[in-house]
mmJSON file of the N, C-alpha and C atoms, coordinates in Angstrom:
{"data_MODEL":{"atom_site":{
"group_PDB":["ATOM","ATOM","ATOM","ATOM","ATOM","ATOM","ATOM","ATOM","ATOM","ATOM","ATOM","ATOM","ATOM","ATOM","ATOM","ATOM","ATOM","ATOM","ATOM","ATOM","ATOM","ATOM","ATOM","ATOM","ATOM","ATOM","ATOM","ATOM","ATOM","ATOM","ATOM","ATOM","ATOM","ATOM","ATOM","ATOM","ATOM","ATOM","ATOM","ATOM","ATOM","ATOM","ATOM","ATOM","ATOM","ATOM","ATOM","ATOM","ATOM","ATOM","ATOM","ATOM","ATOM","ATOM","ATOM","ATOM","ATOM","ATOM","ATOM","ATOM","ATOM","ATOM","ATOM","ATOM","ATOM","ATOM","ATOM","ATOM","ATOM","ATOM","ATOM","ATOM","ATOM","ATOM","ATOM","ATOM","ATOM","ATOM","ATOM","ATOM","ATOM","ATOM","ATOM","ATOM","ATOM","ATOM","ATOM","ATOM","ATOM","ATOM","ATOM","ATOM","ATOM","ATOM","ATOM","ATOM","ATOM","ATOM","ATOM","ATOM","ATOM","ATOM","ATOM","ATOM","ATOM","ATOM","ATOM","ATOM","ATOM","ATOM","ATOM","ATOM","ATOM","ATOM","ATOM","ATOM","ATOM","ATOM","ATOM","ATOM","ATOM","ATOM","ATOM","ATOM","ATOM","ATOM","ATOM","ATOM","ATOM","ATOM","ATOM","ATOM","ATOM","ATOM","ATOM","ATOM","ATOM","ATOM"],
"id":[1,2,3,4,5,6,7,8,9,10,11,12,13,14,15,16,17,18,19,20,21,22,23,24,25,26,27,28,29,30,31,32,33,34,35,36,37,38,39,40,41,42,43,44,45,46,47,48,49,50,51,52,53,54,55,56,57,58,59,60,61,62,63,64,65,66,67,68,69,70,71,72,73,74,75,76,77,78,79,80,81,82,83,84,85,86,87,88,89,90,91,92,93,94,95,96,97,98,99,100,101,102,103,104,105,106,107,108,109,110,111,112,113,114,115,116,117,118,119,120,121,122,123,124,125,126,127,128,129,130,131,132,133,134,135,136,137,138],
"type_symbol":["N","C","C","N","C","C","N","C","C","N","C","C","N","C","C","N","C","C","N","C","C","N","C","C","N","C","C","N","C","C","N","C","C","N","C","C","N","C","C","N","C","C","N","C","C","N","C","C","N","C","C","N","C","C","N","C","C","N","C","C","N","C","C","N","C","C","N","C","C","N","C","C","N","C","C","N","C","C","N","C","C","N","C","C","N","C","C","N","C","C","N","C","C","N","C","C","N","C","C","N","C","C","N","C","C","N","C","C","N","C","C","N","C","C","N","C","C","N","C","C","N","C","C","N","C","C","N","C","C","N","C","C","N","C","C","N","C","C"],
"label_atom_id":["N","CA","C","N","CA","C","N","CA","C","N","CA","C","N","CA","C","N","CA","C","N","CA","C","N","CA","C","N","CA","C","N","CA","C","N","CA","C","N","CA","C","N","CA","C","N","CA","C","N","CA","C","N","CA","C","N","CA","C","N","CA","C","N","CA","C","N","CA","C","N","CA","C","N","CA","C","N","CA","C","N","CA","C","N","CA","C","N","CA","C","N","CA","C","N","CA","C","N","CA","C","N","CA","C","N","CA","C","N","CA","C","N","CA","C","N","CA","C","N","CA","C","N","CA","C","N","CA","C","N","CA","C","N","CA","C","N","CA","C","N","CA","C","N","CA","C","N","CA","C","N","CA","C","N","CA","C","N","CA","C"],
"label_alt_id":[null,null,null,null,null,null,null,null,null,null,null,null,null,null,null,null,null,null,null,null,null,null,null,null,null,null,null,null,null,null,null,null,null,null,null,null,null,null,null,null,null,null,null,null,null,null,null,null,null,null,null,null,null,null,null,null,null,null,null,null,null,null,null,null,null,null,null,null,null,null,null,null,null,null,null,null,null,null,null,null,null,null,null,null,null,null,null,null,null,null,null,null,null,null,null,null,null,null,null,null,null,null,null,null,null,null,null,null,null,null,null,null,null,null,null,null,null,null,null,null,null,null,null,null,null,null,null,null,null,null,null,null,null,null,null,null,null,null],
"label_comp_id":["MET","MET","MET","ASP","ASP","ASP","ALA","ALA","ALA","TYR","TYR","TYR","CYS","CYS","CYS","PHE","PHE","PHE","LYS","LYS","LYS","CYS","CYS","CYS","ARG","ARG","ARG","ALA","ALA","ALA","LYS","LYS","LYS","LYS","LYS","LYS","GLU","GLU","GLU","ILE","ILE","ILE","ARG","ARG","ARG","ASN","ASN","ASN","PRO","PRO","PRO","SER","SER","SER","ARG","ARG","ARG","VAL","VAL","VAL","THR","THR","THR","LEU","LEU","LEU","LYS","LYS","LYS","ASN","ASN","ASN","GLY","GLY","GLY","ARG","ARG","ARG","PRO","PRO","PRO","ALA","ALA","ALA","THR","THR","THR","GLN","GLN","GLN","GLY","GLY","GLY","THR","THR","THR","CYS","CYS","CYS","PRO","PRO","PRO","THR","THR","THR","CYS","CYS","CYS","GLY","GLY","GLY","THR","THR","THR","LYS","LYS","LYS","VAL","VAL","VAL","PHE","PHE","PHE","ARG","ARG","ARG","ILE","ILE","ILE","GLY","GLY","GLY","LYS","LYS","LYS","GLY","GLY","GLY"],
"label_asym_id":["A","A","A","A","A","A","A","A","A","A","A","A","A","A","A","A","A","A","A","A","A","A","A","A","A","A","A","A","A","A","A","A","A","A","A","A","A","A","A","A","A","A","A","A","A","A","A","A","A","A","A","A","A","A","A","A","A","A","A","A","A","A","A","A","A","A","A","A","A","A","A","A","A","A","A","A","A","A","A","A","A","A","A","A","A","A","A","A","A","A","A","A","A","A","A","A","A","A","A","A","A","A","A","A","A","A","A","A","A","A","A","A","A","A","A","A","A","A","A","A","A","A","A","A","A","A","A","A","A","A","A","A","A","A","A","A","A","A"],
"label_entity_id":["1","1","1","1","1","1","1","1","1","1","1","1","1","1","1","1","1","1","1","1","1","1","1","1","1","1","1","1","1","1","1","1","1","1","1","1","1","1","1","1","1","1","1","1","1","1","1","1","1","1","1","1","1","1","1","1","1","1","1","1","1","1","1","1","1","1","1","1","1","1","1","1","1","1","1","1","1","1","1","1","1","1","1","1","1","1","1","1","1","1","1","1","1","1","1","1","1","1","1","1","1","1","1","1","1","1","1","1","1","1","1","1","1","1","1","1","1","1","1","1","1","1","1","1","1","1","1","1","1","1","1","1","1","1","1","1","1","1"],
"label_seq_id":[1,1,1,2,2,2,3,3,3,4,4,4,5,5,5,6,6,6,7,7,7,8,8,8,9,9,9,10,10,10,11,11,11,12,12,12,13,13,13,14,14,14,15,15,15,16,16,16,17,17,17,18,18,18,19,19,19,20,20,20,21,21,21,22,22,22,23,23,23,24,24,24,25,25,25,26,26,26,27,27,27,28,28,28,29,29,29,30,30,30,31,31,31,32,32,32,33,33,33,34,34,34,35,35,35,36,36,36,37,37,37,38,38,38,39,39,39,40,40,40,41,41,41,42,42,42,43,43,43,44,44,44,45,45,45,46,46,46],
"pdbx_PDB_ins_code":[null,null,null,null,null,null,null,null,null,null,null,null,null,null,null,null,null,null,null,null,null,null,null,null,null,null,null,null,null,null,null,null,null,null,null,null,null,null,null,null,null,null,null,null,null,null,null,null,null,null,null,null,null,null,null,null,null,null,null,null,null,null,null,null,null,null,null,null,null,null,null,null,null,null,null,null,null,null,null,null,null,null,null,null,null,null,null,null,null,null,null,null,null,null,null,null,null,null,null,null,null,null,null,null,null,null,null,null,null,null,null,null,null,null,null,null,null,null,null,null,null,null,null,null,null,null,null,null,null,null,null,null,null,null,null,null,null,null],
"Cartn_x":[131.289,131.804,132.375,132.931,133.05,135.253,135.337,136.26,136.236,138.133,138.409,138.52,137.141,137.427,138.79,139.63,140.291,139.491,139.227,138.462,137.413,136.811,135.677,135.213,136.509,137.366,136.416,135.695,134.679,134.886,134.236,134.302,132.742,132.54,132.343,132.17,131.107,130.302,130.851,131.468,133.484,131.53,131.173,130.55,131.544,131.385,131.587,133.292,133.378,134.035,134.768,135.845,136.523,137.981,137.929,138.685,139.796,141.254,142.761,143.556,145.006,145.727,147.041,147.636,148.928,149.898,150.718,152.563,152.876,152.456,152.879,151.559,150.801,149.556,148.872,149.142,147.286,146.373,144.704,143.4,143.714,142.701,142.357,141.106,139.945,139.327,139.488,138.885,139.268,138.076,137.574,136.71,136.608,135.116,135.332,134.336,134.297,133.23,132.461,130.854,129.617,129.154,129.823,129.578,130.59,131.598,132.834,133.698,133.087,134.009,135.938,136.093,137.612,137.496,138.856,139.463,139.442,138.802,139.312,139.883,140.449,140.964,141.232,140.874,141.274,141.327,142.625,144.06,142.194,143.053,142.217,140.837,140.803,139.252,138.603,137.602,137.022,135.242],
"Cartn_y":[28.359,28.363,27.334,27.284,27.043,25.977,25.201,24.284,23.177,22.574,21.584,20.547,19.873,17.964,17.698,17.581,16.601,15.236,13.994,13.008,13.265,14.932,14.747,15.75,16.49,16.817,17.995,18.743,19.21,20.125,21.974,22.633,21.974,21.759,21.17,21.755,22.4,23.113,22.374,23.198,22.862,21.509,20.366,20.408,20.259,20.974,20.732,21.608,22.678,23.885,23.972,24.203,24.584,25.459,26.388,27.538,26.938,27.311,27.259,28.175,27.643,29.454,28.816,28.407,28.105,28.846,27.857,28.404,29.874,30.239,31.7,32.087,32.29,33.104,33.463,32.507,32.862,32.218,33.073,32.152,31.328,30.119,29.276,28.153,27.245,26.566,25.57,24.448,22.993,22.439,20.967,19.74,19.326,19.093,17.903,17.846,16.757,16.501,16.399,16.902,15.97,14.935,14.645,13.923,12.982,12.494,11.618,11.49,12.718,12.627,12.567,13.606,13.747,14.949,15.019,16.11,17.584,18.819,19.932,20.398,21.768,22.497,23.782,25.129,26.204,27.709,27.278,28.883,30.498,31.031,32.635,32.913,33.594,34.515,32.786,33.208,32.568,32.841],
"Cartn_z":[155.264,155.179,153.809,153.039,151.532,152.478,151.899,151.641,151.046,150.149,148.801,149.204,148.739,149.199,148.626,148.222,147.182,147.361,148.787,147.866,146.899,147.254,146.171,145.748,145.565,144.226,143.441,145.185,144.776,146.293,146.652,147.41,147.51,149.267,150.282,151.077,151.92,153.102,154.044,154.944,156.066,157.153,157.807,159.249,159.997,161.075,162.768,162.322,161.785,161.967,163.02,163.783,164.247,164.36,164.402,164.608,165.148,164.03,164.444,163.957,164.92,164.501,164.086,162.488,162.314,162.949,162.87,163.991,163.775,162.151,162.359,162.233,162.919,163.361,162.54,160.978,160.254,160.921,161.207,161.11,160.453,160.624,159.717,160.583,159.598,159.878,159.452,159.994,160.463,159.885,159.655,159.854,158.902,158.678,158.09,156.176,155.258,154.455,155.337,154.137,154.95,153.621,152.752,151.855,152.244,152.328,152.371,153.655,154.631,156.025,156.597,155.131,154.909,155.304,156.041,157.002,155.389,155.439,154.959,155.806,155.117,156.362,154.962,155.765,154.437,155.821,154.766,155.205,155.416,155.787,156.072,157.561,157.266,157.567,157.229,159.298,159.956,160.127],
"occupancy":[1.0,1.0,1.0,1.0,1.0,1.0,1.0,1.0,1.0,1.0,1.0,1.0,1.0,1.0,1.0,1.0,1.0,1.0,1.0,1.0,1.0,1.0,1.0,1.0,1.0,1.0,1.0,1.0,1.0,1.0,1.0,1.0,1.0,1.0,1.0,1.0,1.0,1.0,1.0,1.0,1.0,1.0,1.0,1.0,1.0,1.0,1.0,1.0,1.0,1.0,1.0,1.0,1.0,1.0,1.0,1.0,1.0,1.0,1.0,1.0,1.0,1.0,1.0,1.0,1.0,1.0,1.0,1.0,1.0,1.0,1.0,1.0,1.0,1.0,1.0,1.0,1.0,1.0,1.0,1.0,1.0,1.0,1.0,1.0,1.0,1.0,1.0,1.0,1.0,1.0,1.0,1.0,1.0,1.0,1.0,1.0,1.0,1.0,1.0,1.0,1.0,1.0,1.0,1.0,1.0,1.0,1.0,1.0,1.0,1.0,1.0,1.0,1.0,1.0,1.0,1.0,1.0,1.0,1.0,1.0,1.0,1.0,1.0,1.0,1.0,1.0,1.0,1.0,1.0,1.0,1.0,1.0,1.0,1.0,1.0,1.0,1.0,1.0],
"B_iso_or_equiv":[0.0,0.0,0.0,0.0,0.0,0.0,0.0,0.0,0.0,0.0,0.0,0.0,0.0,0.0,0.0,0.0,0.0,0.0,0.0,0.0,0.0,0.0,0.0,0.0,0.0,0.0,0.0,0.0,0.0,0.0,0.0,0.0,0.0,0.0,0.0,0.0,0.0,0.0,0.0,0.0,0.0,0.0,0.0,0.0,0.0,0.0,0.0,0.0,0.0,0.0,0.0,0.0,0.0,0.0,0.0,0.0,0.0,0.0,0.0,0.0,0.0,0.0,0.0,0.0,0.0,0.0,0.0,0.0,0.0,0.0,0.0,0.0,0.0,0.0,0.0,0.0,0.0,0.0,0.0,0.0,0.0,0.0,0.0,0.0,0.0,0.0,0.0,0.0,0.0,0.0,0.0,0.0,0.0,0.0,0.0,0.0,0.0,0.0,0.0,0.0,0.0,0.0,0.0,0.0,0.0,0.0,0.0,0.0,0.0,0.0,0.0,0.0,0.0,0.0,0.0,0.0,0.0,0.0,0.0,0.0,0.0,0.0,0.0,0.0,0.0,0.0,0.0,0.0,0.0,0.0,0.0,0.0,0.0,0.0,0.0,0.0,0.0,0.0],
"pdbx_formal_charge":[null,null,null,null,null,null,null,null,null,null,null,null,null,null,null,null,null,null,null,null,null,null,null,null,null,null,null,null,null,null,null,null,null,null,null,null,null,null,null,null,null,null,null,null,null,null,null,null,null,null,null,null,null,null,null,null,null,null,null,null,null,null,null,null,null,null,null,null,null,null,null,null,null,null,null,null,null,null,null,null,null,null,null,null,null,null,null,null,null,null,null,null,null,null,null,null,null,null,null,null,null,null,null,null,null,null,null,null,null,null,null,null,null,null,null,null,null,null,null,null,null,null,null,null,null,null,null,null,null,null,null,null,null,null,null,null,null,null],
"auth_seq_id":[1,1,1,2,2,2,3,3,3,4,4,4,5,5,5,6,6,6,7,7,7,8,8,8,9,9,9,10,10,10,11,11,11,12,12,12,13,13,13,14,14,14,15,15,15,16,16,16,17,17,17,18,18,18,19,19,19,20,20,20,21,21,21,22,22,22,23,23,23,24,24,24,25,25,25,26,26,26,27,27,27,28,28,28,29,29,29,30,30,30,31,31,31,32,32,32,33,33,33,34,34,34,35,35,35,36,36,36,37,37,37,38,38,38,39,39,39,40,40,40,41,41,41,42,42,42,43,43,43,44,44,44,45,45,45,46,46,46],
"auth_comp_id":["MET","MET","MET","ASP","ASP","ASP","ALA","ALA","ALA","TYR","TYR","TYR","CYS","CYS","CYS","PHE","PHE","PHE","LYS","LYS","LYS","CYS","CYS","CYS","ARG","ARG","ARG","ALA","ALA","ALA","LYS","LYS","LYS","LYS","LYS","LYS","GLU","GLU","GLU","ILE","ILE","ILE","ARG","ARG","ARG","ASN","ASN","ASN","PRO","PRO","PRO","SER","SER","SER","ARG","ARG","ARG","VAL","VAL","VAL","THR","THR","THR","LEU","LEU","LEU","LYS","LYS","LYS","ASN","ASN","ASN","GLY","GLY","GLY","ARG","ARG","ARG","PRO","PRO","PRO","ALA","ALA","ALA","THR","THR","THR","GLN","GLN","GLN","GLY","GLY","GLY","THR","THR","THR","CYS","CYS","CYS","PRO","PRO","PRO","THR","THR","THR","CYS","CYS","CYS","GLY","GLY","GLY","THR","THR","THR","LYS","LYS","LYS","VAL","VAL","VAL","PHE","PHE","PHE","ARG","ARG","ARG","ILE","ILE","ILE","GLY","GLY","GLY","LYS","LYS","LYS","GLY","GLY","GLY"],
"auth_asym_id":["A","A","A","A","A","A","A","A","A","A","A","A","A","A","A","A","A","A","A","A","A","A","A","A","A","A","A","A","A","A","A","A","A","A","A","A","A","A","A","A","A","A","A","A","A","A","A","A","A","A","A","A","A","A","A","A","A","A","A","A","A","A","A","A","A","A","A","A","A","A","A","A","A","A","A","A","A","A","A","A","A","A","A","A","A","A","A","A","A","A","A","A","A","A","A","A","A","A","A","A","A","A","A","A","A","A","A","A","A","A","A","A","A","A","A","A","A","A","A","A","A","A","A","A","A","A","A","A","A","A","A","A","A","A","A","A","A","A"],
"auth_atom_id":["N","CA","C","N","CA","C","N","CA","C","N","CA","C","N","CA","C","N","CA","C","N","CA","C","N","CA","C","N","CA","C","N","CA","C","N","CA","C","N","CA","C","N","CA","C","N","CA","C","N","CA","C","N","CA","C","N","CA","C","N","CA","C","N","CA","C","N","CA","C","N","CA","C","N","CA","C","N","CA","C","N","CA","C","N","CA","C","N","CA","C","N","CA","C","N","CA","C","N","CA","C","N","CA","C","N","CA","C","N","CA","C","N","CA","C","N","CA","C","N","CA","C","N","CA","C","N","CA","C","N","CA","C","N","CA","C","N","CA","C","N","CA","C","N","CA","C","N","CA","C","N","CA","C","N","CA","C","N","CA","C"],
"pdbx_PDB_model_num":[1,1,1,1,1,1,1,1,1,1,1,1,1,1,1,1,1,1,1,1,1,1,1,1,1,1,1,1,1,1,1,1,1,1,1,1,1,1,1,1,1,1,1,1,1,1,1,1,1,1,1,1,1,1,1,1,1,1,1,1,1,1,1,1,1,1,1,1,1,1,1,1,1,1,1,1,1,1,1,1,1,1,1,1,1,1,1,1,1,1,1,1,1,1,1,1,1,1,1,1,1,1,1,1,1,1,1,1,1,1,1,1,1,1,1,1,1,1,1,1,1,1,1,1,1,1,1,1,1,1,1,1,1,1,1,1,1,1]
}}}
């Protein structure tokens, strides 16, 4: 799954993805950017 990295300014594959649930009940995926190590986040199906 891809997520947009704001530091690299490009879509990157999520490293160490983990599923999380937002306060409103929507699913999301959280992980790190493989290039720079910044936290990346993607809302939606995971």
